[in-house]
N, C-alpha and C positions, 0 to 999 in steps of 0.2 A: 897528804894533806901541809902544806906550808907550815900551817898550825896544830902541831898536836894537841891542845887544849881547846881549840875550837868544837862545838859540841854543834850536834841537829837543832835548825830552829823549828819547835813546834807555831803553826801557822792554827791550832785550831780557836787562838782570841778571835782569829778576824768571821766566825762564821758568826754571821746576823750584821755583819758591818755594811753589807748590801742589801738593805731590805726586801727590793723584789725580788733577787735571787741571795738567800740567807745560808745555802749552806756551800757558796763558793769563796775558798780560800785560797791564798796564794800558791804555787808548789815553789820547791826548791833543785835546781840543777847541781848537778855535781862536777861538770865537766863542760869548760870553754872555752875555744880558741878562733879566734880572731888574728885576720890578715887578706891584707889585700879586699877589704870590703865582702868576705865569705867567712861563715861561723861556722866552726862544726863543736855540736854540740853531747855529748853524751850523758846517759843512765844508768847507774850503778846498780845491779841490782843482787844480792843475796840470793843460795840456790831457796828457792823457796819462797821469798820474795816477788811480790803482785805488782805492779805498778795499778796507781790509784786509775778510779776511774776517768775522774778529773784531771791526773796527767797524761795519762795515754790520750786525751781530746787534744789537750796542751799540746802533747810532742806529735801529735800527727797534724795540728794543723800545722805547727811552725815547719815543718815538713813539707809544707804544700812554698810556703815563698823559697821566691828565688834566691839562691847564692846560701840555704839555709841544710847540712846536713846531719841526721841527727843518725846517735846511734845509739843501740841498750847493747850494755856489756853487762854478763852475767862473771859476779866476780868481786874482790873487796882486793880494796888498799891500805894497809895504814903502818904507821912507824914503828911497826911489829913483822907484820908481814904481809905478804902478796896473794890471790889470789887469781888468775883470770885467766876464766872459763871460753864459752863460746861470747862473737858479738855479730852483730845485726846491725843495716843500716832500715834505716824507714824510710817505705819507697809506696808509698801509692798507699795507704791501708795497712801495708804487708809488711816485716820483718823480714828480710834476706839477709841470710847466712855469708857475713865476709870473715870469717875466721874463726881462731882457737887459738889462742895461752897467749902471752904476755911480746912473743915475740909479733907474732902478727898483728897487732892489735899496734907496735908500733912501725911496723912495717905502712900497715895501712892509714894510719895521721899523718904521715911523711909521705904517700903519694900523694894526701890528699893537698898537701901544700904545697908540695910540688905542683903540681897541678893547678892550682888556683894560682898561682903567682908567674904561671908561664911567661906575660904580659912583663913580666918587670924581673928578668935576668942579673938586676943590679943584687940583690936580694941572699942572691946563693953566693957572692961575695965576703960573705962578713969571714971576720978571721978569726 
C-alpha cells in the first residue's frame, strides 16, 4: 500500500441509501491495474476471511465483462510483512487456481500484461 496510514472504508452507512434495495452497499476492491483498456482486478482475503455475498455477485458479474480479469488472492501485504498463498482466476462462476506465492503471482501479472499488450510492442521499450 502506498499510504500506510490509509484505513479500510466501512460502507455500512450506505445501508438504506437505495430505499428499494436497502441492504445494497458499495464494495471495495483491493487491487486494480489497467493497461490497453484491459482491467486486472484483485480481491485479497486473509485465511478464514470470506467474500461477502454482495461482493461475490459483483466479482462474478465483472468477470463476465470483456477485458476484465478477476483474481482472488489469499494472503496479505502491508508495510511490515507479506504472505501470499494461493491465487485464483474467476471464470464463469468458478475459481480456477492459477498459482501459489509471491513469485507466481508476479509472473501471472506480468504474463497478463504482456498478453493484453501484444498489439502494442512499443510499450515494452520503456527505459
